[in-house]
C-alpha positions as CSV (number, residue, x, y, z in Angstrom):
1,M,-21.0,26.0,-0.6
2,N,-22.8,26.8,2.8
3,S,-23.8,29.7,5.0
4,Y,-20.1,30.5,5.7
5,R,-18.6,30.6,2.3
6,D,-19.2,30.2,-1.4
7,Y,-15.5,30.0,-2.3
8,N,-12.2,29.5,-0.5
9,C,-9.6,32.3,-0.2
10,N,-7.5,31.0,-3.1
11,T,-10.2,30.8,-5.8
12,L,-11.5,34.2,-6.8
13,S,-10.3,35.6,-10.2
14,I,-11.3,37.8,-13.1
15,K,-13.9,35.3,-14.1
16,H,-15.8,36.0,-10.9
17,L,-16.1,39.8,-11.5
18,N,-19.3,41.5,-10.2
19,K,-20.3,38.3,-8.4
20,K,-21.6,38.5,-4.9
21,V,-19.8,36.0,-2.7
22,K,-19.2,34.9,0.9
23,L,-15.7,34.2,2.3
24,S,-14.7,33.0,5.7
25,G,-11.3,32.8,7.3
26,W,-8.8,34.5,9.6
27,V,-7.8,38.2,9.5
28,D,-4.2,37.9,8.3
29,T,-3.4,41.6,8.1
30,I,-5.2,44.9,8.3
31,R,-4.0,48.0,6.5
32,D,-5.6,51.4,7.1
33,H,-5.0,53.8,4.2
34,G,-7.2,56.5,5.7
35,N,-10.1,56.5,3.2
36,L,-9.8,52.8,2.6
37,I,-9.2,49.9,4.8
38,F,-7.8,46.6,3.5
39,I,-8.1,43.1,5.0
40,D,-6.1,40.1,3.8
41,L,-8.4,37.2,4.6
42,R,-6.7,33.8,5.0
43,D,-7.9,30.2,5.1
44,N,-6.3,26.9,4.5
45,F,-6.1,27.5,0.8
46,G,-4.7,31.0,0.4
47,I,-5.4,34.7,0.8
48,T,-7.9,37.2,-0.7
49,Q,-7.7,40.9,-0.3
50,C,-10.9,42.6,0.9
51,V,-11.6,46.3,1.0
52,A,-14.1,48.8,2.5
53,D,-14.1,52.6,2.2
54,S,-14.4,55.1,5.1
55,K,-17.9,56.1,4.0
56,S,-19.2,52.6,4.5
57,S,-21.4,51.9,7.6
58,L,-19.2,48.9,8.2
59,F,-16.0,50.9,8.5
60,K,-16.0,51.1,12.3
61,T,-16.7,47.4,12.7
62,I,-13.9,46.5,10.2
63,N,-11.6,49.0,11.9
64,D,-12.1,47.2,15.2
65,L,-11.1,43.8,13.9
66,K,-7.8,42.4,15.1
67,N,-5.3,39.9,13.6
68,E,-6.6,36.3,13.7
69,Y,-10.2,37.2,14.3
70,V,-12.3,34.6,12.4
71,V,-14.8,36.4,10.2
72,K,-17.3,35.9,7.5
73,L,-17.2,38.6,4.8
74,E,-19.8,39.1,2.1
75,G,-19.5,41.4,-0.9
76,L,-18.9,42.0,-4.5
77,V,-15.8,40.8,-6.5
78,V,-14.2,43.7,-8.2
79,E,-11.0,44.2,-10.3
80,R,-8.0,45.8,-8.7
81,S,-6.3,48.8,-10.3
82,N,-3.4,47.8,-12.5
83,E,-0.9,49.3,-10.1
84,T,-2.2,47.3,-7.1
85,K,-2.5,43.9,-8.8
86,N,-0.4,41.2,-7.2
87,L,0.3,38.5,-9.8
88,K,2.2,36.3,-7.3
89,L,-1.2,35.5,-5.8
90,P,-3.9,33.4,-7.6
91,T,-6.4,36.0,-6.3
92,G,-4.1,39.0,-7.0
93,E,-6.1,40.5,-9.8
94,V,-9.3,41.0,-7.8
95,E,-10.5,42.0,-4.4
96,L,-13.7,41.7,-2.4
97,K,-15.6,44.9,-1.8
98,I,-17.1,44.3,1.7
99,E,-20.8,44.6,2.2
100,S,-21.3,42.5,5.3
101,V,-19.1,41.5,8.2
102,V,-19.8,38.7,10.8
103,I,-17.4,38.1,13.6
104,L,-17.3,34.3,14.1
105,S,-14.8,34.4,16.9
106,K,-12.3,36.8,18.5
107,A,-8.6,36.3,19.2
108,E,-6.6,37.5,22.1
109,M,-3.2,39.2,21.7
110,L,-0.9,36.7,20.0
111,P,2.2,35.2,21.7
112,L,3.9,34.9,18.3
113,P,3.2,36.4,14.9
114,I,1.3,34.4,12.3
115,N,1.8,36.3,9.1
116,I,5.6,36.2,9.0
117,D,7.9,33.2,9.0
118,T,10.4,34.6,11.5
119,D,11.6,31.7,13.7
120,Y,10.7,31.8,17.4
121,G,12.1,29.8,20.3
122,E,11.1,26.2,20.6
123,E,9.3,26.7,23.9
124,T,6.9,29.3,22.5
125,R,6.3,27.6,19.2
126,L,5.5,24.2,20.8
127,K,3.4,25.6,23.6
128,Y,1.2,27.5,21.0
129,R,1.6,24.9,18.3
130,F,-1.9,25.5,17.0
131,L,-0.8,29.1,16.2
132,D,2.6,28.0,14.9
133,L,0.7,25.7,12.4
134,R,-1.1,28.8,11.0
135,R,2.2,30.2,9.7
136,N,2.5,29.8,6.0
137,K,5.7,27.7,5.8
138,I,4.9,25.2,8.4
139,H,1.2,25.0,7.4
140,N,2.3,24.1,3.9
141,N,4.8,21.5,5.3
142,I,1.9,19.7,7.0
143,I,-0.1,19.8,3.8
144,L,2.9,18.4,1.9
145,R,3.1,15.6,4.5
146,S,-0.5,14.7,3.8
147,K,0.1,14.7,0.0
148,V,3.3,12.6,0.4
149,I,1.5,10.0,2.4
150,S,-1.3,9.8,-0.1
151,S,1.2,9.4,-2.9
152,L,3.1,6.7,-1.1
153,R,-0.1,4.8,-0.4
154,K,-1.1,5.0,-4.1
155,N,2.3,3.9,-5.3
156,M,2.3,0.9,-2.9
157,I,-1.2,-0.2,-3.9
158,D,-0.2,0.2,-7.6
159,S,2.8,-2.0,-6.9
160,G,0.6,-4.9,-5.7
161,F,0.8,-4.3,-1.9
162,L,-2.1,-4.7,0.5
163,E,-2.5,-2.3,3.5
164,F,-2.9,-4.0,6.9
165,Q,-2.9,-2.6,10.5
166,T,-0.9,-4.2,13.2
167,P,-1.3,-4.0,17.0
168,I,-0.4,-0.9,19.0
169,L,-0.4,-2.7,22.4
170,T,2.2,-5.4,22.1
171,S,5.1,-7.1,23.8
172,T,8.3,-5.4,24.9
173,S,11.3,-5.7,22.6
174,P,14.6,-6.8,24.0
175,E,16.5,-5.2,21.2
176,G,16.9,-1.7,19.9
177,A,15.8,1.4,21.8
178,R,13.8,1.6,25.0
179,D,10.1,0.8,24.9
180,Y,7.2,2.9,26.1
181,L,5.4,0.7,28.6
182,V,1.7,0.6,29.2
183,P,0.5,-1.0,32.5
184,S,-2.3,-3.6,32.4
185,R,-5.2,-3.1,34.8
186,L,-6.6,-6.6,34.2
187,H,-3.2,-8.2,34.7
188,P,-1.5,-6.5,37.7
189,G,2.3,-6.2,37.5
190,K,2.3,-6.8,33.7
191,F,2.8,-4.3,30.9
192,Y,2.2,-3.9,27.2
193,A,4.7,-2.0,25.1
194,L,4.1,0.4,22.3
195,P,5.7,-1.0,19.1
196,Q,9.1,0.3,18.2
197,A,8.2,-1.1,14.7
198,P,5.7,-3.7,13.4
199,Q,8.7,-6.0,12.7
200,Q,7.5,-9.3,14.1
201,F,3.9,-8.7,13.0
202,K,4.7,-8.0,9.4
203,Q,6.8,-11.2,9.3
204,L,3.9,-13.1,10.8
205,L,1.7,-11.7,8.0
206,M,4.1,-13.2,5.5
207,I,4.0,-16.5,7.3
208,A,0.2,-16.3,7.3
209,G,0.3,-16.4,3.5
210,F,-0.1,-12.8,2.5
211,D,2.3,-11.8,-0.3
212,R,2.9,-8.1,-0.1
213,Y,2.0,-6.0,3.0
214,F,2.4,-2.3,3.7
215,Q,1.3,0.2,6.4
216,I,1.7,3.8,7.3
217,A,2.9,2.7,10.7
218,P,3.2,4.7,13.9
219,C,6.3,3.7,15.9
220,F,7.3,4.6,19.4
221,R,10.8,4.7,20.9
222,D,12.0,6.2,24.1
223,E,15.1,7.8,22.8
224,D,16.8,11.2,22.7
225,S,16.0,13.6,20.0
226,R,18.2,15.0,17.2
227,A,17.7,17.1,14.1
228,D,16.6,14.1,12.0
229,R,14.8,12.2,14.8
230,S,11.8,13.2,16.8
231,P,11.5,11.8,20.4
232,G,8.5,9.7,21.3
233,E,6.9,8.7,18.0
234,F,7.4,8.7,14.3
235,Y,5.8,7.2,11.2
236,Q,7.3,4.9,8.6
237,L,6.3,3.3,5.3
238,D,6.5,-0.3,6.6
239,F,6.4,-3.1,4.0
240,E,7.3,-6.7,3.6
241,M,7.3,-9.2,0.6
242,S,7.3,-13.0,0.3
243,F,9.4,-15.2,-1.9
244,V,12.0,-12.5,-2.6
245,E,15.7,-12.0,-2.7
246,Q,17.5,-8.8,-1.8
247,D,17.4,-7.3,-5.3
248,D,13.7,-7.9,-5.5
249,V,13.0,-5.7,-2.5
250,L,15.3,-3.0,-3.7
251,N,14.0,-3.0,-7.2
252,T,10.4,-2.8,-6.0
253,I,10.7,0.1,-3.6
254,E,13.0,2.2,-5.8
255,P,10.2,3.3,-8.2
256,V,8.0,4.2,-5.2
257,L,10.6,6.5,-3.7
258,Y,11.6,7.9,-7.1
259,N,8.0,8.7,-8.0
260,V,7.2,10.5,-4.7
261,F,10.4,12.5,-4.7
262,D,10.0,13.4,-8.4
263,E,6.3,14.4,-7.8
264,F,7.2,16.8,-5.0
265,S,10.8,17.8,-5.9
266,D,9.7,21.4,-6.8
267,Y,7.9,22.0,-3.5
268,N,8.8,25.4,-2.1
269,K,11.7,25.6,-4.5
270,E,12.5,27.9,-7.4
271,Q,13.0,24.9,-9.7
272,K,12.4,21.2,-9.9
273,W,15.3,19.3,-8.2
274,N,16.9,16.4,-10.0
275,V,16.2,12.9,-8.5
276,S,18.4,9.9,-8.9
277,K,17.2,7.6,-11.6
278,Y,16.7,4.0,-10.6
279,P,18.3,1.5,-10.2
280,F,20.0,3.4,-7.4
281,K,23.7,3.0,-6.7
282,R,24.5,0.1,-4.4
283,I,27.6,0.5,-2.2
284,P,29.0,-2.3,0.0
285,Y,29.2,-1.3,3.6
286,K,33.0,-1.7,3.6
287,D,33.4,0.5,0.5
288,A,31.1,3.2,2.0
289,L,33.4,3.5,5.0
290,N,36.6,3.5,2.9
291,I,35.4,5.8,0.1
292,Y,33.0,8.1,1.9
293,G,33.9,7.8,5.5
294,T,30.4,6.9,6.6
295,D,27.6,4.4,6.1
296,K,25.3,7.3,5.2
297,P,27.1,8.7,2.1
298,D,26.0,11.9,0.6
299,L,26.5,11.4,-3.1
300,R,26.0,15.1,-3.8
301,N,29.5,15.6,-2.5
302,P,32.0,14.8,-5.3
303,L,35.0,14.3,-3.0
304,L,36.3,10.7,-2.5
305,I,38.5,9.2,0.1
306,E,41.6,7.1,-0.9
307,D,44.0,5.0,1.0
308,A,47.5,6.6,1.2
309,T,49.1,4.2,3.7
310,E,51.7,2.8,1.2
311,I,52.9,6.4,0.4
312,F,53.9,7.0,4.0
313,K,55.0,3.5,5.0
314,N,58.7,3.6,6.0
315,S,58.8,7.3,4.8
316,G,60.7,10.2,6.2
317,F,57.5,11.6,7.7
318,K,58.0,9.9,11.0
319,I,54.7,10.9,12.6
320,F,52.8,8.8,10.0
321,S,55.3,6.1,9.4
322,E,55.8,5.2,13.1
323,N,52.0,5.1,13.6
324,I,51.7,2.8,10.5
325,D,54.1,0.4,12.2
326,K,51.6,0.3,15.1
327,G,48.7,-0.7,12.8
328,F,47.4,2.8,11.8
329,I,46.3,3.6,8.3
330,V,46.4,6.9,6.3
331,K,43.4,8.2,4.4
332,S,43.6,11.0,1.8
333,I,41.2,13.4,0.1
334,K,42.1,15.3,-3.1
335,V,40.5,18.7,-3.8
336,K,41.0,20.5,-7.2
337,N,41.6,24.2,-7.6
338,I,42.4,25.2,-4.0
339,A,46.2,24.9,-3.8
340,D,46.5,28.6,-4.4
341,K,44.4,29.6,-1.5
342,P,46.0,31.6,1.3
343,R,47.7,29.9,4.2
344,S,44.9,31.1,6.5
345,F,42.4,28.7,4.7
346,F,44.5,25.7,5.6
347,D,45.2,26.9,9.1
348,K,41.5,27.2,9.8
349,L,41.0,23.6,8.7
350,N,43.8,22.5,10.9
351,N,42.3,24.3,13.9
352,W,38.9,22.8,13.1
353,A,40.5,19.3,13.1
354,R,42.0,19.9,16.5
355,D,38.6,21.1,17.8
356,E,37.2,17.8,16.6
357,G,39.7,15.9,18.7
358,A,42.3,15.1,16.0
359,G,45.9,16.1,16.2
360,G,45.4,18.3,13.2
361,L,44.9,18.0,9.4
362,G,48.0,17.3,7.3
363,Y,48.0,18.5,3.7
364,I,50.2,19.0,0.6
365,N,49.6,21.6,-2.1
366,H,50.7,21.1,-5.8
367,F,51.0,24.5,-7.5
368,E,53.1,25.5,-10.5
369,N,54.9,22.1,-10.5
370,E,55.9,22.5,-6.9
371,Y,54.8,20.5,-3.9
372,K,54.3,22.8,-0.9
373,G,53.5,22.3,2.8
374,P,55.3,20.8,5.8
375,I,54.6,17.2,4.9
376,S,56.0,17.5,1.4
377,K,59.5,18.3,2.7
378,N,59.6,14.8,4.4
379,L,58.8,12.8,1.2
380,D,61.0,12.0,-1.8
381,E,59.9,12.7,-5.4
382,K,58.8,9.1,-6.0
383,R,56.3,9.2,-3.0
384,L,55.1,12.6,-4.0
385,N,54.4,11.4,-7.6
386,M,52.4,8.5,-6.2
387,M,49.8,11.0,-5.2
388,S,49.1,11.9,-8.8
389,L,48.2,15.5,-8.0
390,S,47.3,17.8,-10.9
391,N,48.2,21.5,-10.9
392,N,46.5,23.6,-8.2
393,E,45.3,20.5,-6.4
394,S,45.6,19.8,-2.7
395,I,45.5,16.6,-0.8
396,F,44.5,16.2,2.9
397,F,45.6,13.3,5.2
398,V,44.1,11.5,8.2
399,C,46.2,9.0,10.2
400,N,44.6,6.8,12.8
401,K,43.3,3.3,13.7
402,E,41.3,2.0,10.8
403,K,37.8,2.8,12.1
404,E,38.7,6.1,13.5
405,A,40.6,7.1,10.3
406,Q,37.6,6.1,8.2
407,L,35.1,8.1,10.3
408,F,37.2,11.2,10.7
409,S,38.1,11.3,7.0
410,G,34.3,11.3,6.4
411,K,34.0,14.4,8.6
412,V,36.9,16.0,6.6
413,R,35.2,15.2,3.3
414,K,31.9,16.8,4.5
415,K,33.7,19.8,5.9
416,L,35.7,20.5,2.8
417,A,32.6,20.1,0.5
418,E,30.5,22.5,2.7
419,D,33.2,25.1,3.0
420,L,34.0,25.1,-0.7
421,R,30.3,24.8,-1.7
422,L,30.9,21.6,-3.7
423,I,27.6,20.0,-2.7
424,D,24.8,20.0,-5.4
425,E,22.0,21.7,-3.4
426,N,19.4,21.1,-6.1
427,S,19.2,17.3,-6.2
428,F,18.1,14.2,-4.3
429,Q,20.8,11.6,-4.6
430,F,19.8,8.1,-3.5
431,C,22.0,5.1,-2.8
432,W,21.8,1.7,-1.1
433,V,24.4,0.6,1.4
434,V,24.5,-3.2,1.3
435,D,26.5,-6.1,2.7
436,F,26.5,-5.1,6.3
437,P,28.4,-7.3,8.7
438,M,26.2,-9.7,10.6
439,F,28.2,-9.3,13.9
440,E,30.6,-6.9,15.4
441,L,32.8,-6.8,18.5
442,D,31.6,-4.7,21.4
443,E,34.8,-2.9,22.4
444,K,33.6,-2.4,26.0
445,T,32.8,-6.0,26.7
446,N,34.9,-7.7,24.0
447,K,31.9,-9.8,23.2
448,I,30.3,-10.5,19.8
449,I,27.0,-8.7,19.2
450,F,24.6,-8.2,16.3
451,S,25.7,-5.2,14.3
452,H,22.3,-4.5,12.7
453,N,19.1,-6.5,12.7
454,P,19.3,-9.8,14.6
455,F,16.5,-11.3,12.5
456,S,18.4,-10.9,9.2
457,M,19.5,-13.8,7.0
458,P,23.3,-14.3,7.0
459,Q,24.9,-14.5,3.6
460,G,25.7,-18.2,3.2
461,G,23.0,-19.3,5.6
462,I,23.8,-21.9,8.3
463,N,27.1,-22.9,6.6
464,S,28.5,-19.4,7.3
465,L,27.4,-19.5,10.9
466,N,28.9,-22.9,11.5
467,N,32.2,-22.4,9.6
468,K,33.2,-18.8,9.2
469,D,34.7,-16.3,11.6
470,P,31.6,-14.4,12.9
471,L,33.2,-11.1,12.2
472,E,33.6,-12.0,8.6
473,I,30.0,-13.0,8.0
474,L,27.9,-10.6,6.0
475,A,24.1,-10.3,6.1
476,Y,21.4,-9.5,3.6
477,Q,20.9,-6.1,5.2
478,Y,20.5,-2.8,3.4
479,D,20.0,0.9,4.1
480,I,18.4,3.4,1.8
481,I,20.2,6.8,1.9
482,C,19.2,10.1,0.4
483,N,21.5,13.2,0.6
484,G,23.4,11.6,3.5
485,V,20.2,10.9,5.5
486,E,19.3,7.3,6.3
487,L,15.6,6.8,5.3
488,S,15.4,3.2,6.5
489,S,17.1,-0.1,7.2
490,G,15.9,-3.3,5.8
491,A,16.8,-6.9,5.4
492,I,16.0,-10.3,4.0
493,R,14.7,-12.0,7.1
494,N,15.8,-15.3,8.6
495,H,13.0,-17.7,8.1
496,I,14.6,-20.9,9.4
497,P,14.6,-21.7,13.2
498,E,17.9,-23.5,13.0
499,I,19.6,-20.4,11.7
500,M,17.9,-18.2,14.3
501,Y,19.1,-20.4,17.1
502,K,22.7,-20.5,15.8
503,A,22.9,-16.7,15.1
504,F,21.7,-15.9,18.6
505,E,24.0,-18.5,20.1
506,I,27.0,-16.6,18.5
507,A,25.7,-13.4,20.1
508,G,25.6,-15.0,23.5
509,Y,22.0,-16.2,23.7
510,S,21.1,-19.7,24.9
511,K,18.4,-21.7,23.2
512,K,16.2,-21.0,26.3
513,N,16.8,-17.3,26.0
514,V,15.7,-17.2,22.4
515,E,12.6,-19.2,23.1
516,E,11.6,-16.9,26.0
517,K,12.3,-13.6,24.3
518,F,11.2,-14.4,20.7
519,S,8.5,-17.1,21.2
520,G,6.0,-15.4,18.9
521,I,8.1,-15.3,15.8
522,L,10.1,-18.4,16.6
523,N,6.9,-20.6,16.9
524,A,5.6,-19.2,13.7
525,L,8.8,-20.1,11.8
526,K,8.3,-23.7,12.8
527,Y,5.1,-24.0,10.8
528,G,6.3,-23.2,7.3
529,A,7.7,-19.7,6.7
530,P,8.4,-18.4,3.2
531,P,11.6,-16.5,2.4
532,H,10.7,-12.8,2.9
533,G,12.2,-9.4,3.4
534,G,11.3,-5.7,3.5
535,S,12.1,-2.3,4.8
536,A,10.5,0.8,6.3
537,P,11.4,4.3,4.9
538,G,10.8,7.0,7.5
539,I,8.0,9.3,6.4
540,D,9.0,12.1,8.6
541,R,12.5,12.1,7.1
542,I,11.1,11.9,3.5
543,V,8.9,15.0,4.1
544,M,11.8,16.8,5.9
545,L,14.0,16.3,2.8
546,L,11.2,17.3,0.3
547,A,10.4,20.4,2.4
548,N,14.1,21.2,2.5
549,E,13.9,21.6,6.3
550,P,16.9,21.1,8.6
551,N,14.8,19.9,11.5
552,I,12.3,17.1,11.5
553,R,10.1,19.1,13.9
554,E,9.1,21.4,11.0
555,V,7.2,18.6,9.3
556,I,5.3,17.1,12.3
557,A,2.1,18.6,13.3
558,F,2.5,18.2,17.1
559,P,6.1,17.2,17.9
560,M,7.6,16.9,21.4
561,N,10.4,19.1,22.5
562,Q,14.0,17.9,22.9
563,Q,13.2,16.7,26.4
564,A,10.3,14.5,25.1
565,M,7.6,16.8,26.5
566,D,4.5,18.1,24.9
567,L,4.4,21.7,26.1
568,M,0.9,22.4,24.6
569,M,-0.8,19.4,26.3
570,E,1.5,19.5,29.3
571,T,2.6,15.9,29.1
572,P,3.9,13.7,30.5
573,T,1.8,14.4,33.6
574,E,1.5,13.0,37.1
575,I,-1.3,10.4,37.7
576,D,-3.4,10.5,40.8
577,K,-3.1,7.8,43.4
578,K,-6.6,6.4,42.6
579,R,-5.6,5.5,39.1
580,L,-2.2,4.2,40.1
581,K,-3.9,1.9,42.6
582,E,-6.2,0.6,39.8
583,L,-3.1,-0.3,37.9
584,S,-1.4,-1.9,41.0
585,I,1.4,0.7,40.7
586,K,3.2,2.2,43.6
587,L,5.8,5.0,42.9
588,D,9.2,5.2,44.5
589,L,10.9,8.3,43.1
590,N,13.6,8.4,45.7
591,N,15.6,5.4,44.2
């Protein structure tokens, strides 16, 4: 190949026996067996075992090597003895008998180990991220990320999409998360914003006459971190389509997602995971809350939520019946084959519910034709039979205001499934949540606000906006969910100025406000805009799921920490007064 290597460290096999070769890489491990010394040489591709005996003139040089030295080794490919072969490695049947050693660079004492996947604290890992990335698991995660992006790109091109790039320096967005701002030197007192998403630009591309757009788009949001969200920046598969309805968008992106998840479903796993066949299940937003207790349902969980309000209305169980009179509802979850569990199991669940801020978790057990539990004593036979419990089946209850009851029953559903190991851990289960409400009531201000994307098309168009209760209006908005993780939100966009003015009017914006804040997209809509829609699945989250990682940080090469700091590059940093003056910026950190 060149002066450093003829092969990489994952290539050599029996077919290369007695061949003189060069390898270069990092010293992964050194093992001194007295008369023999072994080196595991590692590069991006894998590991090759190399060996020298004590009689070799190179023995001292090799013995002085340290972990993570970068070396070039030259020698003869020989077969390992049968008892030392490692068939788990592609190179495990052979080794390199070292004839020449060249130290290309030395390494100081390491602040964290490279050749084991033991987790270290965030601060150490991120400060020395270049070392952390050498560790096998995370190294492979980043390789997986590259392959996933390549696969997504190919699938989109094969589906008739064209790849475009949109501006990084753009205008501030009045909606969504906080922007990252960039001061303008040429225009003192004015700022660019890094894009939270290419939303308006991709719509402008549709208005410009392009039919299908996509981009592996960097997005920037000044928001707090969490396990499935990295602060600062993230990447998404951003796409948009012209002359489409909602089903067209969903039907187009489903094969793309299926193909990439199917292609990499066996990554770092003992077996290939099952992937939902398309078309994916489509769940109205209202049903998602009522049946799953969340707008991000995990379909691997077999438990379902039912309404049990009628069972307790005017019943002898006063705690529930009196609250029902106040407008509360009762949600229930049935679980098979647990009614015979000890009392301690149910007491632990009750304590967990209290820790979560609930009054407790009511339940009834049906075992050997008897109903057991404190609640059952307050219900007559007719009401108990309404539950339709089979033998050894338990039912759990949540009573609260509608929204609170929905969300907490979702937590109970998840808790029960996790504790009882009911979740199918070897599958990727997709679904769409559709029919989101266009507006919602802000409980703090008692004002009507957009519930999702303000640029979405309301179902029923202008007629709905003019004639319906705003809180009853649904939108052509949809979320794609996989294993309880939201991969993206999307929508059929509003492409009619009249509808845009009216929708924002309902949300409290004057015509002047709309024209000032959204002049770019609004002006474009006035010159002939096609019906269009799209979405933007998060690439970081896709890779996180495929890598079976609990934290998104593990699939990003250089993430920030939870305080949005880059410990390796020591950013954000202070800027000297000269540069601030160039930007016409004066700091006042006391206010």
